[in-house]
C-alpha positions as CSV (number, residue, x, y, z in Angstrom):
1,X,0.0,0.0,0.0
2,X,2.0,2.9,-1.3
3,X,0.7,6.4,-1.4
4,X,0.9,8.1,-4.7
5,X,1.7,11.8,-5.1
6,X,-2.0,12.4,-5.7
7,X,-2.9,10.8,-2.4
8,X,-0.4,13.0,-0.6
9,X,-1.8,16.1,-2.3
10,X,-5.4,15.0,-1.5
11,X,-4.5,14.5,2.2
12,X,-2.8,17.9,2.3
13,X,-5.8,19.5,0.7
14,X,-8.1,17.8,3.2
15,X,-6.0,19.1,6.1
16,X,-5.9,22.6,4.6
17,X,-9.7,22.6,4.2
18,X,-10.1,21.6,7.9
19,X,-7.7,24.5,8.8
20,X,-9.6,26.9,6.6
21,X,-12.9,25.8,8.1
22,X,-11.7,26.3,11.7
23,X,-10.3,29.8,10.8
24,X,-13.6,30.7,9.1
25,X,-15.6,29.6,12.2
26,X,-13.3,31.7,14.5
27,X,-13.6,34.6,12.1
28,X,-17.4,34.3,12.1
29,X,-17.5,34.2,15.9
30,X,-15.4,37.4,16.1
31,X,-17.6,39.0,13.5
32,X,-20.7,38.1,15.5
33,X,-19.2,39.6,18.7
34,X,-18.3,42.8,16.8
35,X,-21.8,43.1,15.4
36,X,-23.3,42.6,18.9
37,X,-20.9,45.3,20.3
38,X,-21.9,47.6,17.5
39,X,-25.6,47.0,18.3
40,X,-25.1,47.8,22.0
41,X,-23.3,51.0,21.1
42,X,-26.1,51.9,18.7
43,X,-28.7,51.3,21.4
44,X,-26.7,53.4,23.9
45,X,-26.4,56.2,21.4
46,X,-30.2,56.1,20.7
47,X,-30.9,56.1,24.5
48,X,-28.6,59.1,25.0
49,X,-30.2,61.0,22.1
50,X,-33.7,60.2,23.5
51,X,-32.6,61.5,27.0
52,X,-31.1,64.7,25.4
53,X,-34.4,65.3,23.5
54,X,-36.4,64.7,26.7
55,X,-34.0,67.0,28.7
56,X,-34.4,69.7,26.0
57,X,-38.1,69.7,26.7
58,X,-37.8,70.0,30.5
59,X,-37.7,73.2,32.6
60,X,-36.0,73.0,36.0
61,X,-37.3,75.7,38.3
62,X,-35.7,76.3,41.7
63,X,-35.4,79.1,44.3
64,X,-32.7,80.6,46.5
65,X,-32.2,83.4,48.9
66,X,-29.7,86.1,47.8
67,X,-28.2,88.6,50.2
68,X,-28.2,92.0,48.6
69,X,-26.5,93.8,51.5
70,X,-27.3,95.6,54.7
71,X,-29.5,92.7,56.0
72,X,-31.6,92.8,52.8
73,X,-32.5,89.7,50.9
74,X,-34.4,88.6,47.9
75,X,-35.9,85.3,47.0
76,X,-34.8,84.4,43.5
77,X,-36.9,82.0,41.5
78,X,-35.1,80.8,38.4
79,X,-35.2,78.3,35.6
80,X,-32.0,76.3,35.1
81,X,-33.5,74.0,32.5
82,X,-33.3,74.1,28.8
83,X,-37.0,74.6,28.1
84,X,-39.3,77.5,29.1
85,X,-41.3,77.0,32.3
86,X,-44.9,78.1,31.7
87,X,-47.5,79.0,34.3
88,X,-45.0,79.1,37.2
89,X,-46.7,79.1,40.6
90,X,-45.2,79.5,44.1
91,X,-46.5,78.3,47.4
92,X,-45.2,78.4,51.0
93,X,-46.6,75.1,52.5
94,X,-45.4,76.0,56.1
95,X,-47.1,79.4,56.0
96,X,-43.8,81.1,56.9
97,X,-43.2,83.1,53.8
98,X,-40.4,85.6,54.1
99,X,-41.8,87.6,51.1
100,X,-44.7,89.9,50.9
101,X,-47.7,88.1,49.6
102,X,-48.8,91.1,47.6
103,X,-45.4,90.9,45.8
104,X,-46.1,87.2,45.2
105,X,-49.6,87.8,43.9
106,X,-48.4,90.6,41.6
107,X,-45.8,88.4,39.9
108,X,-47.2,84.9,40.1
109,X,-48.4,82.9,38.3
110,X,-45.6,83.8,36.0
111,X,-46.5,83.2,32.3
112,X,-43.2,82.0,30.9
113,X,-39.8,81.7,32.6
114,X,-37.3,81.0,29.9
115,X,-34.0,79.2,30.4
116,X,-31.7,81.0,32.9
117,X,-34.3,83.8,33.5
118,X,-35.3,84.6,37.1
119,X,-37.9,86.5,39.1
120,X,-37.0,88.3,42.3
121,X,-39.2,88.7,45.3
122,X,-38.2,91.0,48.1
123,X,-37.6,88.9,51.3
124,X,-37.6,90.1,54.9
125,X,-34.8,88.9,57.1
126,X,-36.5,90.2,60.3
127,X,-35.3,89.1,63.7
128,X,-37.6,86.4,65.1
129,X,-38.5,85.1,61.7
130,X,-37.5,81.6,60.9
131,X,-34.2,81.4,58.9
132,X,-35.3,78.3,57.1
133,X,-38.5,77.9,55.0
134,X,-40.0,75.7,52.4
135,X,-40.9,76.8,48.9
136,X,-43.1,74.7,46.6
137,X,-42.7,75.6,42.9
138,X,-45.2,74.3,40.3
139,X,-44.9,74.7,36.5
140,X,-45.7,73.3,33.1
141,X,-43.2,72.7,30.4
142,X,-43.0,71.1,26.9
143,X,-42.4,67.7,28.6
144,X,-45.4,67.6,31.0
145,X,-47.8,69.8,33.0
146,X,-47.8,70.0,36.8
147,X,-44.1,69.6,37.5
148,X,-43.3,70.3,41.1
149,X,-40.2,71.1,43.1
150,X,-40.0,71.5,46.9
151,X,-37.0,73.6,47.9
152,X,-35.8,74.3,51.5
153,X,-34.0,77.7,51.6
154,X,-32.2,79.4,54.4
155,X,-30.9,82.9,55.1
C-alpha cells in the first residue's frame, strides 16, 4: 500500500480545508461579537439622544435666597432647565413666607420663565422670623404639565 503523489496532495488538501474551516468559524465568531458590540453601542447612542431630547423639553425651576447687602435679601426663583417653564406658581406650605404676599400675587403665576431667567421677590430677614423655610414651585413645560419642586432655603 503505497501512497501516490495524488494521495499526498489529497491528504494535504483535506488538512488545509479543515484548517480553513476552523479559521472561518473563528472569524465568524469574532464578526458576531463585533456586530453585537456595535448593536449595543447603537442602542446606547439612541438612548442618549432620547434622553437629550427629553432634557431639552424640560424646565428646572428652583429658588434661592440672595443677600443684597445691609440685611436685605431677595428670593430668586429661576429656571435652570433648557425649556421655558410656563404658568409658574409658588406656594409656601409651612405658611412662613419671608416675602410679601402682595409681591407674590403681583408676579405669580408667571406666564413664561425662559431658560436662565429669574424672578426676584423682596424677602424680609427680620429678627424672630425663621431662617429656614419651604418653597413649593409648580410649573408646566414642553415635557409635561404639573411639574413640582420643593426647595428648602435658608438665610
